[in-house]
N, C-alpha and C positions, 0 to 999 in steps of 0.2 A: 504494500500500500504506500502511496506517495506520502511524504511527511506533511504536505499541506492538507491532506485529507485525514491524517491520523488524529490531529487535535480535535476536530469536530466529532469524530467517531468516539474518541475517548470521553469527551464531554457528554455526549448522548448516552453512553454506557453508564457513566457516573450518575446521571440524572435518573436513568431507569432503575438503578440499584439503590438509590438514596433511601427509600422507605425501608428496604430490607436491612440496610446497614445501620439504621437507627434503632438500637435495641430499646425495648420498652421495659421499664422497671416499675412494677406495680407498688412495691414497697416505697420507692422514691415518690411515686404518685400519691401515696397516702400523706406524705409531707406537703405536697403541693395542694392537696385537698384542704389543708388548713385555711387557705385563702377563701374557700367557699363556705366554710363552717359558720361564719357569722350569719349567713342567710339561709343555708340549706342543711337539713339533716340527711343522713344516709342509712340509718338503721331500718331494717324491715319493719313496716308498720309505724315508722316514726312520723312525728307531726310535721306539718308544713310550717315553715317560718315565713320570712319575707319572700322567700322563694319556695318552690315545691320540694318535697322529699325526693331525693335522687336515687333511692334504692331501686335497682333494676332499670335505670335510665337507658342504658345501652340496648338498643333494639326496640325501645318503647316508642309508641306514637307520641308526637309532641302534644302538649295540652291535655294529657290523659290522667293526671293525678286528681282523684276525686277530692273535692273540698277546697281546691286551690283556685283562686280567681286570677285567671290569665288575662293579659292585655288583649285588646281587640285584635291587634296585629297577629299575636301568637295564635289566637283562636282561628283566625282566617287561614293562617299557614297550616295549622293542624287539620282543618277541614280540607285543605288542598293535598293532604297526605304526607306532610313533613314527619319524618321518623328520625330518631336520634341514633343514627349509625355512627361508627367511629369516624367516618369521613365528615358527616354533618356536624358532629360534636367538635371535630378538629377546627372546622371553619368557625363555628359558633364561639368556641372557647378562645380562639385567636382574636376575634372581634365580634361580639354579640350583635352589634348593629349591622354587620355585613349580612347576617342571616335573617334577623328580625329587626328591620329598620326602625319601626315605631314601638319596639318592645319596651318593657318597663325595667329590665335589668340594667342597673347603673354601673355594673362592673365593666372596666375597660378591656379586660381580656388578659390571657396569659400569652405574652409575646414570645417567650422562649420556646422553640420547637420541641426540644427534648423534655422540658417540664410538662408541656401540653401532652406529648405522647405518653409520658409516665402517668399523668393524671387520668387519661383515657384508659390506660391499662388498669389502673386502680379501680376506676368506675366499672370496668368489665368484671371485676371480681365480686362486685356487690350485687349478687342476684339472689 
């Protein structure tokens, strides 16, 4: 392969393998979750706080926690089929307003990619 084609090929390969290379650490994610604890509980059957209980959030339809009053925008997105997959959680946790523009969550987001991946890994253990 010509050297001028090698660099773009290597860059494309690195991008393709980036998610696999980023190890997720659920125990480290438990520490990141402390940022969420002020507004959310995570215990099975736990109460809602300022935000809904997050037990079982991964794979759950958005706006589905009984007894929690969601913003109109979240309700609208939930009716449209928004589900909290690892991918949608990644976008939401990076910048909540990117996913739910008129949502009521005041949190600015977890900007660090590794911390966000670890937090999602931790949330996946809470089933």
